[in-house]
MIGUGU-945235 format. One record per atom (N, C-alpha, C): residue in one letter; atom name; x, y, z. Coordinates in steps of 0.02 Angstrom, whole numbers, plus 50000, padded with zeros to 5 digits. Last residue first. Example, Ala and Ser with C-alpha at 12.3 -4.5 7.8 and 13.67 -1.06 7.14 Angstrom:
# residues 2
> s / N / 50642 / 49888 / 50354
> s / CA / 50684 / 49947 / 50357
> s / C / 50645 / 50002 / 50394
> a / N / 50660 / 49716 / 50390
> a / CA / 50615 / 49775 / 50390
> a / C / 50660 / 49835 / 50390
***
This chain:
# residues 212
> m / N / 52133 / 49458 / 50917
> m / CA / 52118 / 49466 / 50988
> m / C / 52182 / 49463 / 51029
> d / N / 52173 / 49549 / 50769
> d / CA / 52178 / 49490 / 50811
> d / C / 52165 / 49506 / 50884
> l / N / 52180 / 49665 / 50699
> l / CA / 52114 / 49632 / 50702
> l / C / 52114 / 49573 / 50749
> s / N / 52256 / 49822 / 50706
> s / CA / 52262 / 49751 / 50722
> s / C / 52193 / 49721 / 50731
> f / N / 52257 / 49956 / 50686
> f / CA / 52223 / 49915 / 50636
> f / C / 52233 / 49840 / 50647
> c / N / 52329 / 50007 / 50796
> c / CA / 52260 / 50028 / 50785
> c / C / 52223 / 49980 / 50738
> s / N / 52456 / 49996 / 50838
> s / CA / 52416 / 49934 / 50836
> s / C / 52343 / 49949 / 50823
> s / N / 52505 / 50125 / 50833
> s / CA / 52539 / 50074 / 50793
> s / C / 52499 / 50009 / 50788
> d / N / 52382 / 50253 / 50815
> d / CA / 52419 / 50207 / 50857
> d / C / 52447 / 50149 / 50814
> i / N / 52397 / 50400 / 50729
> i / CA / 52367 / 50333 / 50725
> i / C / 52410 / 50286 / 50766
> t / N / 52361 / 50575 / 50728
> t / CA / 52402 / 50518 / 50749
> t / C / 52362 / 50453 / 50745
> t / N / 52271 / 50661 / 50675
> t / CA / 52341 / 50684 / 50680
> t / C / 52388 / 50628 / 50700
> l / N / 52120 / 50679 / 50589
> l / CA / 52169 / 50633 / 50618
> l / C / 52239 / 50663 / 50617
> q / N / 51999 / 50734 / 50560
> q / CA / 52052 / 50779 / 50583
> q / C / 52107 / 50738 / 50617
> n / N / 51925 / 50678 / 50407
> n / CA / 51923 / 50686 / 50479
> n / C / 51978 / 50735 / 50498
> y / N / 51928 / 50638 / 50271
> y / CA / 51894 / 50700 / 50292
> y / C / 51878 / 50701 / 50367
> s / N / 51920 / 50457 / 50284
> s / CA / 51941 / 50520 / 50252
> s / C / 51900 / 50579 / 50279
> l / N / 51891 / 50333 / 50326
> l / CA / 51913 / 50380 / 50377
> l / C / 51935 / 50447 / 50346
> g / N / 51812 / 50183 / 50303
> g / CA / 51817 / 50250 / 50276
> g / C / 51832 / 50300 / 50331
> v / N / 51856 / 50021 / 50274
> v / CA / 51852 / 50071 / 50327
> v / C / 51861 / 50139 / 50296
> e / N / 51820 / 49858 / 50226
> e / CA / 51820 / 49928 / 50206
> e / C / 51810 / 49973 / 50267
> s / N / 51828 / 49733 / 50282
> s / CA / 51856 / 49741 / 50215
> s / C / 51858 / 49814 / 50192
> l / N / 51827 / 49624 / 50418
> l / CA / 51829 / 49695 / 50398
> l / C / 51864 / 49704 / 50331
> g / N / 51818 / 49502 / 50476
> g / CA / 51790 / 49509 / 50408
> g / C / 51793 / 49580 / 50382
> q / N / 51867 / 49514 / 50604
> q / CA / 51905 / 49476 / 50556
> q / C / 51880 / 49483 / 50484
> l / N / 51869 / 49605 / 50723
> l / CA / 51831 / 49614 / 50661
> l / C / 51867 / 49580 / 50603
> g / N / 51954 / 49596 / 50831
> g / CA / 51900 / 49548 / 50825
> g / C / 51859 / 49552 / 50762
> v / N / 51991 / 49768 / 50842
> v / CA / 52007 / 49700 / 50863
> v / C / 51945 / 49656 / 50859
> f / N / 51980 / 49901 / 50814
> f / CA / 51953 / 49854 / 50764
> f / C / 51967 / 49781 / 50781
> i / N / 52039 / 49964 / 50922
> i / CA / 51970 / 49980 / 50907
> i / C / 51938 / 49932 / 50857
> g / N / 52171 / 49949 / 50963
> g / CA / 52125 / 49893 / 50970
> g / C / 52053 / 49906 / 50951
> s / N / 52203 / 50115 / 51013
> s / CA / 52230 / 50048 / 50999
> s / C / 52176 / 49995 / 51010
> l / N / 52097 / 50244 / 50947
> l / CA / 52127 / 50207 / 51002
> l / C / 52151 / 50138 / 50980
> l / N / 52133 / 50376 / 50841
> l / CA / 52099 / 50312 / 50848
> l / C / 52135 / 50272 / 50901
> f / N / 52102 / 50555 / 50832
> f / CA / 52145 / 50497 / 50845
> f / C / 52101 / 50434 / 50848
> t / N / 52009 / 50644 / 50790
> t / CA / 52079 / 50668 / 50791
> t / C / 52127 / 50611 / 50804
> l / N / 51858 / 50654 / 50702
> l / CA / 51905 / 50611 / 50738
> l / C / 51976 / 50640 / 50733
> r / N / 51744 / 50711 / 50652
> r / CA / 51793 / 50754 / 50682
> r / C / 51845 / 50715 / 50723
> n / N / 51694 / 50654 / 50488
> n / CA / 51678 / 50667 / 50558
> n / C / 51732 / 50713 / 50586
> s / N / 51710 / 50603 / 50354
> s / CA / 51682 / 50670 / 50369
> s / C / 51653 / 50674 / 50439
> t / N / 51686 / 50426 / 50371
> t / CA / 51708 / 50484 / 50332
> t / C / 51673 / 50549 / 50356
> l / N / 51664 / 50305 / 50421
> l / CA / 51668 / 50359 / 50469
> l / C / 51692 / 50424 / 50436
> l / N / 51599 / 50154 / 50384
> l / CA / 51613 / 50219 / 50353
> l / C / 51607 / 50274 / 50405
> i / N / 51640 / 49990 / 50382
> i / CA / 51629 / 50046 / 50429
> i / C / 51647 / 50111 / 50394
> v / N / 51604 / 49825 / 50343
> v / CA / 51610 / 49893 / 50316
> v / C / 51594 / 49943 / 50372
> g / N / 51591 / 49708 / 50415
> g / CA / 51639 / 49710 / 50360
> g / C / 51652 / 49779 / 50333
> l / N / 51543 / 49621 / 50556
> l / CA / 51553 / 49688 / 50528
> l / C / 51609 / 49688 / 50476
> d / N / 51519 / 49507 / 50626
> d / CA / 51502 / 49506 / 50555
> d / C / 51518 / 49572 / 50520
> d / N / 51548 / 49532 / 50761
> d / CA / 51590 / 49485 / 50723
> d / C / 51577 / 49485 / 50648
> l / N / 51552 / 49635 / 50867
> l / CA / 51517 / 49641 / 50803
> l / C / 51554 / 49598 / 50751
> n / N / 51628 / 49633 / 50983
> n / CA / 51579 / 49578 / 50972
> n / C / 51535 / 49587 / 50910
> e / N / 51657 / 49807 / 50984
> e / CA / 51670 / 49742 / 51014
> e / C / 51611 / 49694 / 51002
> f / N / 51660 / 49936 / 50943
> f / CA / 51640 / 49886 / 50893
> f / C / 51648 / 49814 / 50919
> v / N / 51701 / 50005 / 51058
> v / CA / 51637 / 50022 / 51028
> v / C / 51613 / 49971 / 50977
> t / N / 51817 / 49997 / 51132
> t / CA / 51773 / 49938 / 51131
> t / C / 51708 / 49950 / 51094
> a / N / 51878 / 50120 / 51129
> a / CA / 51914 / 50064 / 51099
> a / C / 51870 / 50002 / 51092
> a / N / 51765 / 50252 / 51083
> a / CA / 51795 / 50208 / 51132
> a / C / 51827 / 50148 / 51098
> l / N / 51797 / 50394 / 50986
> l / CA / 51765 / 50329 / 50989
> l / C / 51802 / 50286 / 51039
> v / N / 51772 / 50568 / 50960
> v / CA / 51804 / 50515 / 50998
> v / C / 51762 / 50451 / 50993
> s / N / 51700 / 50651 / 50877
> s / CA / 51770 / 50667 / 50888
> s / C / 51808 / 50611 / 50923
> i / N / 51571 / 50665 / 50760
> i / CA / 51603 / 50621 / 50809
> i / C / 51677 / 50638 / 50816
> q / N / 51473 / 50721 / 50682
> q / CA / 51518 / 50765 / 50718
> q / C / 51555 / 50728 / 50773
> n / N / 51448 / 50653 / 50517
> n / CA / 51422 / 50672 / 50582
> n / C / 51473 / 50717 / 50616
> r / N / 51482 / 50583 / 50396
> r / CA / 51454 / 50651 / 50397
> r / C / 51414 / 50664 / 50460
> q / N / 51446 / 50406 / 50423
> q / CA / 51485 / 50463 / 50397
> q / C / 51445 / 50528 / 50401
> i / N / 51405 / 50285 / 50459
> i / CA / 51398 / 50337 / 50509
> i / C / 51438 / 50399 / 50489
> y / N / 51356 / 50133 / 50421
> y / CA / 51367 / 50196 / 50385
> y / C / 51352 / 50254 / 50434
> l / N / 51406 / 49972 / 50432
> l / CA / 51387 / 50029 / 50474
> l / C / 51406 / 50093 / 50438
> a / N / 51370 / 49806 / 50393
> a / CA / 51389 / 49871 / 50367
> a / C / 51361 / 49927 / 50411
> s / N / 51331 / 49694 / 50463
> s / CA / 51389 / 49687 / 50418
> s / C / 51413 / 49754 / 50391
> l / N / 51256 / 49627 / 50605
> l / CA / 51275 / 49690 / 50571
> l / C / 51338 / 49680 / 50529
> g / N / 51204 / 49522 / 50680
> g / CA / 51210 / 49514 / 50608
> g / C / 51233 / 49576 / 50570
> r / N / 51130 / 49611 / 50814
> r / CA / 51147 / 49547 / 50785
> r / C / 51151 / 49552 / 50708
> i / N / 51175 / 49708 / 50954
> i / CA / 51148 / 49708 / 50886
> i / C / 51173 / 49645 / 50851
> g / N / 51245 / 49705 / 51074
> g / CA / 51185 / 49664 / 51067
> g / C / 51154 / 49664 / 50999
> k / N / 51307 / 49868 / 51066
> k / CA / 51308 / 49805 / 51102
> k / C / 51241 / 49768 / 51093
> f / N / 51320 / 49992 / 51016
> f / CA / 51304 / 49939 / 50968
> f / C / 51302 / 49870 / 51000
> a / N / 51350 / 50069 / 51130
> a / CA / 51295 / 50088 / 51086
> a / C / 51273 / 50031 / 51040
> n / N / 51447 / 50061 / 51226
> n / CA / 51402 / 50003 / 51218
> n / C / 51343 / 50019 / 51172
> q / N / 51509 / 50183 / 51223
> q / CA / 51550 / 50124 / 51208
> q / C / 51508 / 50061 / 51199
> h / N / 51410 / 50305 / 51138
> h / CA / 51426 / 50267 / 51199
> h / C / 51464 / 50204 / 51180
> v / N / 51452 / 50438 / 51046
> v / CA / 51434 / 50367 / 51037
> v / C / 51456 / 50329 / 51099
> h / N / 51414 / 50605 / 51008
> h / CA / 51434 / 50557 / 51060
> h / C / 51408 / 50487 / 51042
> t / N / 51369 / 50677 / 50901
> t / CA / 51432 / 50698 / 50932
> t / C / 51459 / 50645 / 50980
> i / N / 51270 / 50678 / 50759
> i / CA / 51297 / 50636 / 50814
> i / C / 51365 / 50662 / 50837
> k / N / 51180 / 50725 / 50670
> k / CA / 51217 / 50774 / 50710
> k / C / 51251 / 50740 / 50770
> n / N / 51185 / 50645 / 50509
> n / CA / 51150 / 50665 / 50570
> n / C / 51191 / 50717 / 50605
> d / N / 51238 / 50578 / 50395
> d / CA / 51204 / 50643 / 50390
> d / C / 51159 / 50658 / 50449
> y / N / 51208 / 50402 / 50434
> y / CA / 51245 / 50457 / 50405
> y / C / 51202 / 50521 / 50402
> l / N / 51166 / 50282 / 50478
> l / CA / 51163 / 50337 / 50526
> l / C / 51198 / 50399 / 50499
> h / N / 51107 / 50128 / 50436
> h / CA / 51123 / 50193 / 50407
> h / C / 51112 / 50248 / 50459
> l / N / 51157 / 49965 / 50439
> l / CA / 51130 / 50018 / 50481
> l / C / 51155 / 50085 / 50455
> r / N / 51123 / 49803 / 50379
> r / CA / 51151 / 49869 / 50364
> r / C / 51116 / 49923 / 50406
> d / N / 51068 / 49691 / 50445
> d / CA / 51128 / 49684 / 50406
> d / C / 51162 / 49752 / 50395
> c / N / 51000 / 49664 / 50611
> c / CA / 51000 / 49694 / 50544
> c / C / 51068 / 49686 / 50511
> g / N / 50907 / 49658 / 50753
> g / CA / 50946 / 49615 / 50709
> g / C / 50943 / 49645 / 50639
> l / N / 50897 / 49737 / 50913
> l / CA / 50892 / 49741 / 50839
> l / C / 50935 / 49688 / 50806
> s / N / 50907 / 49760 / 51045
> s / CA / 50854 / 49715 / 51024
> s / C / 50849 / 49708 / 50948
> s / N / 51009 / 49856 / 51057
> s / CA / 51018 / 49788 / 51085
> s / C / 50965 / 49738 / 51063
> f / N / 51029 / 49985 / 51021
> f / CA / 51013 / 49939 / 50967
> f / C / 51012 / 49866 / 50991
> v / N / 51060 / 50051 / 51138
> v / CA / 51002 / 50074 / 51101
> v / C / 50982 / 50028 / 51043
> n / N / 51164 / 50027 / 51230
> n / CA / 51116 / 49974 / 51215
> n / C / 51055 / 49996 / 51174
> a / N / 51191 / 50195 / 51275
> a / CA / 51207 / 50125 / 51287
> a / C / 51148 / 50080 / 51267
> g / N / 51157 / 50315 / 51141
> g / CA / 51167 / 50293 / 51209
> g / C / 51181 / 50218 / 51214
> l / N / 51213 / 50423 / 51031
> l / CA / 51193 / 50353 / 51032
> l / C / 51209 / 50326 / 51101
> s / N / 51158 / 50590 / 50988
> s / CA / 51199 / 50543 / 51026
> s / C / 51170 / 50473 / 51021
> r / N / 51080 / 50657 / 50897
> r / CA / 51140 / 50690 / 50923
> r / C / 51186 / 50643 / 50962
> i / N / 50977 / 50654 / 50757
> i / CA / 51006 / 50614 / 50811
> i / C / 51073 / 50645 / 50832
> s / N / 50896 / 50709 / 50661
> s / CA / 50933 / 50755 / 50705
> s / C / 50962 / 50718 / 50765
> t / N / 50918 / 50631 / 50502
> t / CA / 50874 / 50652 / 50556
> t / C / 50913 / 50703 / 50598
> r / N / 50994 / 50568 / 50401
> r / CA / 50964 / 50634 / 50390
> r / C / 50908 / 50650 / 50439
> s / N / 50958 / 50392 / 50431
> s / CA / 50999 / 50448 / 50407
> s / C / 50957 / 50512 / 50401
> l / N / 50916 / 50270 / 50467
> l / CA / 50904 / 50324 / 50515
> l / C / 50944 / 50385 / 50495
> d / N / 50863 / 50124 / 50401
> d / CA / 50890 / 50190 / 50380
> d / C / 50867 / 50244 / 50430
> i / N / 50906 / 49959 / 50393
> i / CA / 50870 / 50008 / 50432
> i / C / 50903 / 50076 / 50420
> d / N / 50898 / 49805 / 50310
> d / CA / 50917 / 49875 / 50305
> d / C / 50874 / 49918 / 50350
> y / N / 50861 / 49679 / 50343
> y / CA / 50918 / 49687 / 50299
> y / C / 50944 / 49759 / 50303
> l / N / 50805 / 49615 / 50500
> l / CA / 50808 / 49667 / 50450
> l / C / 50869 / 49660 / 50406
> s / N / 50758 / 49528 / 50600
> s / CA / 50788 / 49501 / 50538
> s / C / 50788 / 49553 / 50482
> r / N / 50698 / 49585 / 50709
> r / CA / 50752 / 49538 / 50721
> r / C / 50787 / 49513 / 50657
> l / N / 50611 / 49692 / 50786
> l / CA / 50642 / 49692 / 50720
> l / C / 50706 / 49649 / 50723
> g / N / 50577 / 49689 / 50920
> g / CA / 50537 / 49651 / 50873
> g / C / 50565 / 49646 / 50804
> l / N / 50628 / 49850 / 50962
> l / CA / 50607 / 49785 / 50987
> l / C / 50560 / 49751 / 50937
> f / N / 50678 / 49975 / 50939
> f / CA / 50673 / 49929 / 50882
> f / C / 50656 / 49857 / 50904
> t / N / 50681 / 50037 / 51063
> t / CA / 50640 / 50067 / 51009
> t / C / 50628 / 50016 / 50954
> h / N / 50764 / 49994 / 51162
> h / CA / 50709 / 49950 / 51142
> h / C / 50661 / 49981 / 51092
> p / N / 50811 / 50157 / 51216
> p / CA / 50821 / 50084 / 51217
> p / C / 50757 / 50047 / 51200
> e / N / 50777 / 50289 / 51097
> e / CA / 50769 / 50259 / 51163
> e / C / 50785 / 50185 / 51160
> i / N / 50862 / 50408 / 51010
> i / CA / 50839 / 50338 / 51006
> i / C / 50836 / 50311 / 51076
> e / N / 50824 / 50574 / 50960
> e / CA / 50848 / 50527 / 51012
> e / C / 50819 / 50458 / 51001
> s / N / 50771 / 50653 / 50861
> s / CA / 50836 / 50672 / 50889
> s / C / 50864 / 50622 / 50939
> f / N / 50672 / 50693 / 50734
> f / CA / 50693 / 50633 / 50769
> f / C / 50764 / 50642 / 50795
> a / N / 50643 / 50798 / 50653
> a / CA / 50627 / 50806 / 50724
> a / C / 50650 / 50747 / 50766
> a / N / 50670 / 50756 / 50525
> a / CA / 50715 / 50806 / 50555
> a / C / 50702 / 50815 / 50630
> n / N / 50674 / 50620 / 50446
> n / CA / 50630 / 50646 / 50498
> n / C / 50672 / 50694 / 50541
> g / N / 50761 / 50564 / 50352
> g / CA / 50734 / 50630 / 50339
> g / C / 50682 / 50655 / 50388
> r / N / 50721 / 50391 / 50370
> r / CA / 50763 / 50444 / 50343
> r / C / 50726 / 50510 / 50336
> l / N / 50671 / 50278 / 50416
> l / CA / 50649 / 50338 / 50450
> l / C / 50689 / 50398 / 50426
> s / N / 50632 / 50121 / 50351
> s / CA / 50665 / 50185 / 50339
> s / C / 50630 / 50241 / 50376
> v / N / 50663 / 49951 / 50349
> v / CA / 50627 / 50005 / 50385
> v / C / 50666 / 50069 / 50374
> t / N / 50654 / 49790 / 50285
> t / CA / 50675 / 49859 / 50272
> t / C / 50630 / 49907 / 50311
> h / N / 50602 / 49672 / 50325
> h / CA / 50674 / 49671 / 50311
> h / C / 50700 / 49741 / 50295
> s / N / 50473 / 49605 / 50430
> s / CA / 50504 / 49662 / 50397
> s / C / 50579 / 49653 / 50386
> s / N / 50400 / 49512 / 50497
> s / CA / 50428 / 49492 / 50432
> s / C / 50468 / 49547 / 50398
> t / N / 50348 / 49569 / 50613
> t / CA / 50393 / 49511 / 50619
> t / C / 50426 / 49489 / 50554
> l / N / 50290 / 49690 / 50670
> l / CA / 50321 / 49686 / 50604
> l / C / 50372 / 49629 / 50601
> p / N / 50242 / 49707 / 50801
> p / CA / 50202 / 49668 / 50754
> p / C / 50237 / 49654 / 50687
> i / N / 50346 / 49791 / 50860
> i / CA / 50340 / 49720 / 50877
> i / C / 50298 / 49680 / 50826
> f / N / 50360 / 49927 / 50847
> f / CA / 50376 / 49886 / 50789
> f / C / 50367 / 49810 / 50801
> t / N / 50326 / 49981 / 50972
> t / CA / 50285 / 49998 / 50913
> t / C / 50297 / 49951 / 50855
> g / N / 50415 / 49959 / 51072
> g / CA / 50362 / 49910 / 51063
> g / C / 50320 / 49922 / 51001
> p / N / 50445 / 50126 / 51121
> p / CA / 50469 / 50057 / 51120
> p / C / 50411 / 50007 / 51118
> e / N / 50381 / 50254 / 51016
> e / CA / 50376 / 50219 / 51080
> e / C / 50401 / 50148 / 51074
> i / N / 50476 / 50369 / 50936
> i / CA / 50439 / 50308 / 50925
> i / C / 50440 / 50268 / 50990
> q / N / 50480 / 50543 / 50896
> q / CA / 50490 / 50489 / 50943
> q / C / 50448 / 50429 / 50923
> a / N / 50457 / 50629 / 50793
> a / CA / 50509 / 50647 / 50842
> a / C / 50526 / 50589 / 50888
> i / N / 50414 / 50643 / 50626
> i / CA / 50416 / 50597 / 50683
> i / C / 50474 / 50617 / 50729
> k / N / 50372 / 50701 / 50511
> k / CA / 50389 / 50745 / 50568
> k / C / 50392 / 50705 / 50632
> n / N / 50447 / 50631 / 50364
> n / CA / 50388 / 50651 / 50401
> n / C / 50411 / 50697 / 50458
> y / N / 50544 / 50557 / 50282
> y / CA / 50522 / 50626 / 50270
> y / C / 50452 / 50641 / 50298
> l / N / 50495 / 50384 / 50288
> l / CA / 50542 / 50438 / 50276
> l / C / 50508 / 50504 / 50262
> l / N / 50441 / 50264 / 50316
> l / CA / 50415 / 50321 / 50354
> l / C / 50457 / 50383 / 50342
> y / N / 50410 / 50114 / 50247
> y / CA / 50443 / 50178 / 50232
> y / C / 50406 / 50235 / 50267
> l / N / 50438 / 49946 / 50258
> l / CA / 50402 / 50001 / 50290
> l / C / 50441 / 50066 / 50280
> e / N / 50422 / 49786 / 50193
> e / CA / 50453 / 49852 / 50184
> e / C / 50409 / 49906 / 50213
> r / N / 50347 / 49679 / 50234
> r / CA / 50419 / 49669 / 50226
> r / C / 50456 / 49735 / 50218
> v / N / 50210 / 49629 / 50326
> v / CA / 50243 / 49686 / 50295
> v / C / 50318 / 49675 / 50294
> h / N / 50147 / 49531 / 50396
> h / CA / 50175 / 49513 / 50331
> h / C / 50211 / 49570 / 50296
> s / N / 50093 / 49583 / 50510
> s / CA / 50146 / 49534 / 50518
> s / C / 50178 / 49513 / 50452
> l / N / 50005 / 49688 / 50550
> l / CA / 50048 / 49693 / 50490
> l / C / 50107 / 49644 / 50493
> g / N / 49932 / 49691 / 50665
> g / CA / 49904 / 49655 / 50608
> g / C / 49948 / 49653 / 50547
> q / N / 49980 / 49852 / 50721
> q / CA / 49951 / 49787 / 50737
> q / C / 49919 / 49756 / 50675
> f / N / 50034 / 49977 / 50707
> f / CA / 50054 / 49926 / 50658
> f / C / 50028 / 49857 / 50675
> a / N / 49986 / 50055 / 50814
> a / CA / 49969 / 50074 / 50745
> a / C / 49983 / 50018 / 50695
> d / N / 50009 / 50046 / 50948
> d / CA / 49973 / 49990 / 50915
> d / C / 49955 / 50006 / 50842
> i / N / 50068 / 50165 / 50984
> i / CA / 50106 / 50103 / 50994
> i / C / 50074 / 50043 / 50960
> h / N / 50042 / 50291 / 50860
> h / CA / 50018 / 50253 / 50918
> h / C / 50056 / 50188 / 50923
> i / N / 50138 / 50419 / 50812
> i / CA / 50124 / 50350 / 50794
> i / C / 50103 / 50313 / 50857
> t / N / 50142 / 50585 / 50754
> t / CA / 50123 / 50540 / 50808
> t / C / 50107 / 50471 / 50780
> s / N / 50174 / 50652 / 50640
> s / CA / 50213 / 50668 / 50700
> s / C / 50199 / 50620 / 50757
> i / N / 50169 / 50661 / 50467
> i / CA / 50158 / 50618 / 50525
> i / C / 50204 / 50637 / 50583
> q / N / 50148 / 50717 / 50346
> q / CA / 50160 / 50762 / 50402
> q / C / 50154 / 50724 / 50468
> n / N / 50236 / 50632 / 50215
> n / CA / 50174 / 50656 / 50244
> n / C / 50192 / 50707 / 50298
> n / N / 50341 / 50559 / 50147
> n / CA / 50320 / 50627 / 50128
> n / C / 50249 / 50644 / 50150
> r / N / 50288 / 50387 / 50157
> r / CA / 50339 / 50439 / 50146
> r / C / 50306 / 50506 / 50130
> l / N / 50230 / 50269 / 50185
> l / CA / 50199 / 50328 / 50214
> l / C / 50245 / 50389 / 50206
> s / N / 50206 / 50112 / 50120
> s / CA / 50243 / 50175 / 50113
> s / C / 50201 / 50233 / 50138
> l / N / 50218 / 49946 / 50139
> l / CA / 50182 / 50003 / 50165
> l / C / 50226 / 50065 / 50161
> y / N / 50194 / 49783 / 50086
> y / CA / 50230 / 49845 / 50072
> y / C / 50188 / 49903 / 50097
> e / N / 50111 / 49680 / 50114
> e / CA / 50182 / 49667 / 50116
> e / C / 50225 / 49729 / 50107
> c / N / 49956 / 49635 / 50187
> c / CA / 49997 / 49688 / 50159
> c / C / 50072 / 49672 / 50168
> n / N / 49868 / 49550 / 50245
> n / CA / 49910 / 49523 / 50191
> n / C / 49957 / 49575 / 50160
> s / N / 49794 / 49625 / 50335
> s / CA / 49836 / 49570 / 50361
> s / C / 49883 / 49540 / 50308
> l / N / 49727 / 49751 / 50355
> l / CA / 49772 / 49737 / 50298
> l / C / 49821 / 49681 / 50315
> p / N / 49654 / 49783 / 50468
> p / CA / 49621 / 49742 / 50416
> p / C / 49668 / 49720 / 50360
> y / N / 49749 / 49866 / 50540
> y / CA / 49735 / 49797 / 50561
> y / C / 49701 / 49755 / 50507
> f / N / 49789 / 49995 / 50528
> f / CA / 49804 / 49951 / 50472
> f / C / 49784 / 49878 / 50485
> i / N / 49749 / 50052 / 50648
> i / CA / 49725 / 50082 / 50586
> i / C / 49736 / 50036 / 50526
> n / N / 49780 / 50020 / 50780
> n / CA / 49747 / 49970 / 50737
> n / C / 49723 / 49996 / 50670
> a / N / 49785 / 50188 / 50834
> a / CA / 49788 / 50118 / 50852
> a / C / 49749 / 50075 / 50802
> t / N / 49839 / 50307 / 50707
> t / CA / 49803 / 50287 / 50766
> t / C / 49807 / 50211 / 50777
> l / N / 49955 / 50416 / 50656
> l / CA / 49935 / 50347 / 50644
> l / C / 49904 / 50320 / 50708
> d / N / 49943 / 50585 / 50593
> d / CA / 49952 / 50536 / 50647
> d / C / 49927 / 50467 / 50625
> t / N / 49941 / 50658 / 50475
> t / CA / 49976 / 50686 / 50533
> t / C / 49986 / 50636 / 50589
> l / N / 49945 / 50659 / 50297
> l / CA / 49930 / 50623 / 50359
> l / C / 49971 / 50652 / 50416
> s / N / 49945 / 50710 / 50169
> s / CA / 49950 / 50757 / 50225
> s / C / 49930 / 50724 / 50291
> n / N / 50050 / 50626 / 50048
> n / CA / 49986 / 50651 / 50070
> n / C / 49996 / 50700 / 50128
> d / N / 50158 / 50547 / 50000
> d / CA / 50142 / 50613 / 49972
> d / C / 50070 / 50633 / 49985
> g / N / 50102 / 50375 / 50015
> g / CA / 50151 / 50428 / 50013
> g / C / 50124 / 50492 / 49983
> l / N / 50039 / 50259 / 50029
> l / CA / 50004 / 50318 / 50054
> l / C / 50051 / 50378 / 50055
> d / N / 50028 / 50108 / 49956
> d / CA / 50066 / 50170 / 49951
> d / C / 50022 / 50228 / 49971
> m / N / 50042 / 49940 / 50000
> m / CA / 50000 / 50000 / 50000
> m / C / 50044 / 50062 / 50000
***
């Protein structure tokens, strides 16, 4: 179902419940600011959900639980979306792609992705200045992290710990001045790291060691 490019402002409880066979739901380019926690009840077959370019500031933890089949969720371009609460993505266990780019996210707190399973995580073009050392703890299956064009100046040495499937990390156009020793330890599948357009002045001799 395509409801894009309308003037919807809120999604009420059970509004899509009769659409039990719906596999595609696009709500892009509306004026949506409020999503009831039960708005997506009955949408267990939805594989793609597009909420990009609305006015969403917050999503209550548990809202996505009914979306058990989803592999793509996009919140790109919601300029009012500035904070991710723990368990916001509860229920999304087998995503291929989640897009949180071009919002106003300023920090990534501890365990904000702990209930999430996804292959690619898009966080580029935000306003992120702080990434907690456990921000990505518990995320399952992540192979690509796109966090370029933010304002990150420091990353903890353990920030990528236990992300065994991570192969691509793009940190281009941030404000990093140094990289701590061991930051990439354990990432045996790492094939691409983007660090251009930062403010790096020194690199530790064991910075790129992948062995434990």
